[in-house]
Wavefront OBJ file of the C-alpha trace (Angstrom):
o trace
v 9.822 40.154 29.655
v 7.218 37.462 29.834
v 7.481 34.598 27.328
v 4.032 33.478 25.970
v 3.549 29.644 26.124
v 0.892 27.250 24.185
v 0.125 23.822 25.084
v 0.891 21.162 22.493
v -0.556 17.296 23.008
v 2.263 14.942 23.664
v 0.993 12.994 20.492
v 1.852 15.785 18.387
v 4.989 17.197 19.792
v 7.146 15.195 17.543
v 6.253 17.177 14.340
v 7.089 20.492 16.130
v 10.429 18.683 16.929
v 10.986 17.322 13.520
v 11.642 20.374 11.207
v 11.556 18.436 8.047
v 8.139 17.034 8.756
v 6.835 20.127 9.893
v 7.917 21.912 6.525
v 6.276 19.156 4.544
v 3.079 19.645 6.423
v 3.163 23.454 5.854
v 3.785 22.892 2.366
v 0.932 20.566 2.127
v -1.401 22.903 3.749
v -0.414 25.829 1.430
v -0.657 23.465 -1.608
v -4.322 22.835 -0.438
v -5.071 26.517 0.120
v -4.097 27.069 -3.319
v -6.254 24.296 -4.839
v -3.317 22.201 -5.616
v -5.108 18.763 -4.500
v -5.602 15.563 -6.052
v -8.153 12.694 -5.039
v -6.471 9.821 -3.362
v -9.634 7.713 -2.713
v -10.545 6.524 0.838
v -8.023 6.041 3.705
v -10.618 4.225 5.731
v -8.627 1.248 5.716
v -6.023 2.817 7.891
v -8.602 4.180 10.404
v -8.439 2.852 14.198
v -11.369 1.707 16.157
v -11.945 2.309 19.829
v -9.402 -0.098 20.565
v -6.777 1.448 18.687
v -6.860 -1.270 16.030
v -6.814 -0.819 12.246
v -9.074 -2.977 9.994
v -5.802 -4.541 8.693
v -4.712 -5.688 12.337
v -8.228 -7.163 12.922
v -8.520 -9.377 9.686
l 1 2 3 4 5 6 7 8 9 10 11 12 13 14 15 16 17 18 19 20 21 22 23 24 25 26 27 28 29 30 31 32 33 34 35 36 37 38 39 40 41 42 43 44 45 46 47 48 49 50 51 52 53 54 55 56 57 58 59
């Protein structure tokens, strides 16, 4: 029998290896699908520029 394979980016592999984190993400996706969301404002200050630096590091 052939075992199907999928490619997972190395930067995301940790999530699939961490069952607690994956369960939390799945719960959040399900809550979002059901409209159970709340506004948290902008997360822009956590974004990184083309050099991988966040606004907090540059300041």
